[in-house]
C-alpha positions, 0 to 999 in steps of 0.5 A: 546127465546134469547137462541134460537136466540143464537143457530140459530146464532151459527148454521148459523156461523158453516154452513158458516164456513163449506162452506168456508172450503169445498170451500177452500179445493177444491180451494186449492187442485184442482181448476178444481174439484172446478169448477165442484162443484154444484152452491149451494155449490160453489159460483163461481162468475167470476171464474166459467168459466173453461177458466178463471182458465186455465193457471198458473195465473188463477190456482194460483189466485184460489189457493190463494183464497182457502188458504184465505178461509181455513185460515180465518175460522180457525183464527176466531175459534182460536180467539173465543176459545182461545183469547176471554176475 
């Protein structure tokens, strides 16, 4: 039973990391394409409005968030695989 919960936990962690990576890639590469993603894949919050991301500052804000969404899962996986004690 404990092994099942452990595997379910890893599966959920992998799905969350993949969602972060997909969203981060779209946000970083093309904020306009990220807005077009379906709502079940891209939780947009206040950034889902196309007018909100138009212009230099909105575009930059989404790209910075995308970079963070890309770096955090990679950093976590690196620490789990190579820095664990």
